[in-house]
OpenMM code with the backbone's topology and positions (N, CA, C; nanometers):
from openmm import Vec3, app, unit

residues = "MET SER GLU CYS GLY GLN GLY GLY GLY ARG ILE GLN ALA VAL VAL GLY ASP ARG LEU HIS VAL HIS ALA ASN ILE ILE GLY HIS PRO GLU ARG THR GLY GLU ILE VAL GLU VAL ARG GLY ALA GLY GLY GLU PRO PRO TYR LEU VAL ARG PHE ASP ASP GLY HIS THR ALA LEU VAL PHE PRO GLY PRO ASP ALA ILE ILE GLU HIS PRO ARG ARG LYS ALA ARG LYS ARG GLN ALA GLY GLY".split()
positions = [
    Vec3(8.5997, 9.2431, -14.1964),
    Vec3(8.5080, 9.1396, -14.1770),
    Vec3(8.4333, 9.1498, -14.0450),
    Vec3(8.3030, 9.1377, -14.0292),
    Vec3(8.2158, 9.1327, -13.9023),
    Vec3(8.1478, 9.0210, -13.8926),
    Vec3(8.1795, 8.9501, -13.7828),
    Vec3(8.0950, 8.8321, -13.7464),
    Vec3(7.9637, 8.8779, -13.6982),
    Vec3(7.8592, 8.7948, -13.7377),
    Vec3(7.7166, 8.8362, -13.6820),
    Vec3(7.6755, 8.7531, -13.5780),
    Vec3(7.5770, 8.7863, -13.4938),
    Vec3(7.5278, 8.6871, -13.4032),
    Vec3(7.5778, 8.7137, -13.2886),
    Vec3(7.5808, 8.6126, -13.1785),
    Vec3(7.6500, 8.6160, -13.0464),
    Vec3(7.8026, 8.6449, -13.0412),
    Vec3(7.8362, 8.7444, -12.9495),
    Vec3(7.9627, 8.7892, -12.9390),
    Vec3(8.0227, 8.8962, -13.0264),
    Vec3(7.9519, 8.9045, -13.1579),
    Vec3(7.9965, 8.9862, -13.2398),
    Vec3(7.9906, 9.1413, -13.2167),
    Vec3(7.9096, 9.1768, -13.1343),
    Vec3(7.8897, 9.3127, -13.0966),
    Vec3(7.7825, 9.3583, -13.1830),
    Vec3(7.7847, 9.4985, -13.2024),
    Vec3(7.6636, 9.5656, -13.3015),
    Vec3(7.6989, 9.5142, -13.4515),
    Vec3(7.6192, 9.4648, -13.5280),
    Vec3(7.6334, 9.4329, -13.6666),
    Vec3(7.6139, 9.5676, -13.7271),
    Vec3(7.6978, 9.6020, -13.8194),
    Vec3(7.6781, 9.7261, -13.9323),
    Vec3(7.7062, 9.6951, -14.0714),
    Vec3(7.6412, 9.7449, -14.1475),
    Vec3(7.6749, 9.7144, -14.3083),
    Vec3(7.6212, 9.8352, -14.3725),
    Vec3(7.6968, 9.8668, -14.4867),
    Vec3(7.6393, 9.9506, -14.5902),
    Vec3(7.5864, 9.8768, -14.7238),
    Vec3(7.5336, 9.9530, -14.8250),
    Vec3(7.5235, 9.8873, -14.9314),
    Vec3(7.6440, 9.8754, -15.0074),
    Vec3(7.6539, 9.7616, -15.0654),
    Vec3(7.7653, 9.7012, -15.1238),
    Vec3(7.8475, 9.6033, -15.0660),
    Vec3(7.8119, 9.5871, -14.9308),
    Vec3(7.8781, 9.4976, -14.8529),
    Vec3(7.8291, 9.3720, -14.8816),
    Vec3(7.9063, 9.2476, -14.8456),
    Vec3(7.8913, 9.1138, -14.9007),
    Vec3(7.8376, 9.0356, -14.7817),
    Vec3(7.7343, 8.9674, -14.7770),
    Vec3(7.6822, 8.8871, -14.6775),
    Vec3(7.7246, 8.7361, -14.6940),
    Vec3(7.7751, 8.6499, -14.6235),
    Vec3(7.8204, 8.5169, -14.6385),
    Vec3(7.7591, 8.4413, -14.5203),
    Vec3(7.6685, 8.3564, -14.5579),
    Vec3(7.5820, 8.2753, -14.4620),
    Vec3(7.6258, 8.1249, -14.4789),
    Vec3(7.7028, 8.0863, -14.3644),
    Vec3(7.7570, 7.9639, -14.3679),
    Vec3(7.6507, 7.8418, -14.3582),
    Vec3(7.6649, 7.7355, -14.4202),
    Vec3(7.5797, 7.6216, -14.4282),
    Vec3(7.5834, 7.5478, -14.2633),
    Vec3(7.4775, 7.5457, -14.2284),
    Vec3(7.4776, 7.4798, -14.1092),
    Vec3(7.4066, 7.3406, -14.0906),
    Vec3(7.3728, 7.2894, -14.2102),
    Vec3(7.3245, 7.1471, -14.2615),
    Vec3(7.4091, 7.1073, -14.3438),
    Vec3(7.4576, 6.9842, -14.3093),
    Vec3(7.5470, 6.8894, -14.4049),
    Vec3(7.4756, 6.8832, -14.5365),
    Vec3(7.5567, 6.9130, -14.6486),
    Vec3(7.5046, 6.9047, -14.7865),
    Vec3(7.4511, 7.0271, -14.8350),
    Vec3(7.4126, 7.1307, -14.7575),
    Vec3(7.3690, 7.2576, -14.7967),
    Vec3(7.4781, 7.3611, -14.8379),
    Vec3(7.4882, 7.4277, -14.9355),
    Vec3(7.5908, 7.5161, -14.9846),
    Vec3(7.5892, 7.6484, -14.8946),
    Vec3(7.6954, 7.7095, -14.8831),
    Vec3(7.7062, 7.8409, -14.8381),
    Vec3(7.6239, 7.9296, -14.9155),
    Vec3(7.5781, 8.0463, -14.8608),
    Vec3(7.5063, 8.1355, -14.9406),
    Vec3(7.5728, 8.2860, -14.9500),
    Vec3(7.5910, 8.3447, -15.0365),
    Vec3(7.6615, 8.4691, -15.0623),
    Vec3(7.5658, 8.5748, -15.1385),
    Vec3(7.5872, 8.6852, -15.1011),
    Vec3(7.5051, 8.7888, -15.1666),
    Vec3(7.5716, 8.9311, -15.1343),
    Vec3(7.5069, 9.0243, -15.2124),
    Vec3(7.5392, 9.1788, -15.1931),
    Vec3(7.4235, 9.2274, -15.1158),
    Vec3(7.4726, 9.3116, -15.0173),
    Vec3(7.3615, 9.4001, -14.9684),
    Vec3(7.3219, 9.5205, -15.0307),
    Vec3(7.1824, 9.5078, -15.0938),
    Vec3(7.1250, 9.6199, -15.1728),
    Vec3(7.0597, 9.7211, -15.1074),
    Vec3(7.0116, 9.7145, -14.9964),
    Vec3(6.9493, 9.8049, -14.9034),
    Vec3(6.9678, 9.7657, -14.7666),
    Vec3(6.9754, 9.8730, -14.6713),
    Vec3(6.9940, 9.8419, -14.5298),
    Vec3(6.8748, 9.9251, -14.4705),
    Vec3(6.7884, 9.8486, -14.4051),
    Vec3(6.6738, 9.8966, -14.3338),
    Vec3(6.6767, 9.9366, -14.2078),
    Vec3(6.7732, 9.8842, -14.1378),
    Vec3(6.7964, 9.9254, -13.9911),
    Vec3(6.8716, 10.0675, -13.9651),
    Vec3(6.8451, 10.1105, -13.8473),
    Vec3(6.9170, 10.2475, -13.8096),
    Vec3(7.0648, 10.2268, -13.8124),
    Vec3(7.1466, 10.3079, -13.8443),
    Vec3(7.2890, 10.3203, -13.8411),
    Vec3(7.3600, 10.1947, -13.8897),
    Vec3(7.3159, 10.1354, -14.0110),
    Vec3(7.3794, 10.0124, -14.0577),
    Vec3(7.3417, 9.8943, -14.0035),
    Vec3(7.2303, 9.8907, -13.9064),
    Vec3(7.1973, 9.7564, -13.8582),
    Vec3(7.0856, 9.6929, -13.9352),
    Vec3(7.0681, 9.5503, -13.9047),
    Vec3(6.9691, 9.4752, -13.9711),
    Vec3(6.8276, 9.5258, -13.9490),
    Vec3(6.7480, 9.4938, -14.0479),
    Vec3(6.7568, 9.3877, -14.1615),
    Vec3(6.8126, 9.4505, -14.2785),
    Vec3(6.8629, 9.3407, -14.3658),
    Vec3(6.9336, 9.3806, -14.4972),
    Vec3(6.8500, 9.3174, -14.5988),
    Vec3(6.8517, 9.3889, -14.7010),
    Vec3(6.7642, 9.3365, -14.8333),
    Vec3(6.9002, 9.2977, -14.9273),
    Vec3(6.9106, 9.1470, -14.9338),
    Vec3(7.0122, 9.0915, -15.0070),
    Vec3(6.9825, 9.0265, -15.1424),
    Vec3(7.0788, 9.0671, -15.2287),
    Vec3(7.0481, 9.0010, -15.3614),
    Vec3(7.1690, 8.8859, -15.3647),
    Vec3(7.1266, 8.7630, -15.3513),
    Vec3(7.2248, 8.6555, -15.3486),
    Vec3(7.2896, 8.6121, -15.4833),
    Vec3(7.3797, 8.5481, -15.4799),
    Vec3(7.4563, 8.5302, -15.6101),
    Vec3(7.3866, 8.4478, -15.6944),
    Vec3(7.2737, 8.3676, -15.6420),
    Vec3(7.1802, 8.3075, -15.7400),
    Vec3(7.0657, 8.3718, -15.7954),
    Vec3(7.0648, 8.5074, -15.7646),
    Vec3(6.9614, 8.5996, -15.8304),
    Vec3(6.8477, 8.6197, -15.7339),
    Vec3(6.8252, 8.5263, -15.6280),
    Vec3(6.7159, 8.5474, -15.5121),
    Vec3(6.7451, 8.6663, -15.4438),
    Vec3(6.6356, 8.7408, -15.4069),
    Vec3(6.6468, 8.8687, -15.3152),
    Vec3(6.5768, 8.8392, -15.1952),
    Vec3(6.6153, 8.8664, -15.0898),
    Vec3(6.5487, 8.8364, -14.9656),
    Vec3(6.5858, 8.9433, -14.8431),
    Vec3(6.4878, 8.9494, -14.7723),
    Vec3(6.5150, 9.0487, -14.6547),
    Vec3(6.5749, 8.9532, -14.5193),
    Vec3(6.7024, 8.9974, -14.4717),
    Vec3(6.7771, 8.9067, -14.3947),
    Vec3(6.7893, 8.9683, -14.2840),
    Vec3(6.7809, 8.8928, -14.1691),
    Vec3(6.8302, 8.9268, -14.0205),
    Vec3(6.9483, 8.8377, -13.9961),
    Vec3(7.0652, 8.8770, -14.0003),
    Vec3(7.1717, 8.7723, -14.0100),
    Vec3(7.1865, 8.7024, -13.8699),
    Vec3(7.2250, 8.5843, -13.8616),
    Vec3(7.2380, 8.5017, -13.7358),
    Vec3(7.3744, 8.4912, -13.7290),
    Vec3(7.4088, 8.3848, -13.6237),
    Vec3(7.5492, 8.3676, -13.5956),
    Vec3(7.6375, 8.2774, -13.6746),
    Vec3(7.5567, 8.2394, -13.7890),
    Vec3(7.6133, 8.1808, -13.8995),
    Vec3(7.6559, 8.2687, -14.0094),
    Vec3(7.6603, 8.3953, -14.0080),
    Vec3(7.6846, 8.4757, -14.0983),
    Vec3(7.7947, 8.5866, -14.0840),
    Vec3(7.8721, 8.6278, -14.1692),
    Vec3(7.9900, 8.7161, -14.1883),
    Vec3(7.9545, 8.8249, -14.2829),
    Vec3(7.9742, 8.9379, -14.2538),
    Vec3(7.9680, 9.0721, -14.3275),
    Vec3(8.1083, 9.1146, -14.3730),
    Vec3(8.1271, 9.1051, -14.5181),
    Vec3(8.2581, 9.1623, -14.5436),
    Vec3(8.2314, 9.3002, -14.6169),
    Vec3(8.3407, 9.3932, -14.5988),
    Vec3(8.3076, 9.5288, -14.6246),
    Vec3(8.4226, 9.5575, -14.7484),
    Vec3(8.4095, 9.4963, -14.8692),
    Vec3(8.4942, 9.5467, -14.9864),
    Vec3(8.5286, 9.6809, -15.0158),
    Vec3(8.4263, 9.7699, -15.0005),
    Vec3(8.4683, 9.8960, -15.0432),
    Vec3(8.5700, 9.9564, -14.9274),
    Vec3(8.5303, 9.9280, -14.8220),
    Vec3(8.6233, 9.9855, -14.6871),
    Vec3(8.7597, 9.9279, -14.7187),
    Vec3(8.7884, 9.7999, -14.7610),
    Vec3(8.9045, 9.7458, -14.7753),
    Vec3(8.9851, 9.8232, -14.8916),
    Vec3(8.9097, 9.8367, -14.9888),
    Vec3(8.9520, 9.9247, -15.1159),
    Vec3(9.0082, 10.0702, -15.0873),
    Vec3(8.9313, 10.1410, -14.9901),
    Vec3(8.9771, 10.2671, -14.9630),
    Vec3(9.0873, 10.2621, -14.8734),
    Vec3(9.1105, 10.1657, -14.7637),
    Vec3(9.2263, 10.1497, -14.6973),
    Vec3(9.3512, 10.1411, -14.7839),
    Vec3(9.3314, 10.0597, -14.8841),
    Vec3(9.4532, 10.0280, -14.9879),
    Vec3(9.4931, 10.1525, -15.0359),
    Vec3(9.3980, 10.2381, -15.0988),
    Vec3(9.4317, 10.3497, -15.1718),
    Vec3(9.5101, 10.4623, -15.0834),
    Vec3(9.4416, 10.4586, -14.9665),
    Vec3(9.4919, 10.5606, -14.8697),
    Vec3(9.6434, 10.5384, -14.8256),
    Vec3(9.6716, 10.4006, -14.8076),
    Vec3(9.7903, 10.3675, -14.7830),
    Vec3(9.9007, 10.3341, -14.8729),
    Vec3(9.8744, 10.3552, -15.0005),
    Vec3(9.9768, 10.3130, -15.0897),
    Vec3(9.9457, 10.4122, -15.2215),
] * unit.nanometer
topology = app.Topology()
chain = topology.addChain("A")
for resn in residues:
    res = topology.addResidue(resn, chain)
    for name in ("N", "CA", "C"):
        topology.addAtom(name, app.Element.getBySymbol(name[0]), res)
């Protein structure tokens, strides 16, 4: 998992990674979605994200976002076991 924004270092993602945007306003839900296109060089933002509600948007993740790498986790499990 990679934290975006301040102190998180360089943000990198690949198609298929998941973006979680934490709600920063009380009463607003968290948003999650799949990265369907990486438009920055070397896996950097912006990302085209298809959110779980079906909405697609171009996103520059901020400090309230986390990127999960589900395919990378699956590869590690396969290699280790």
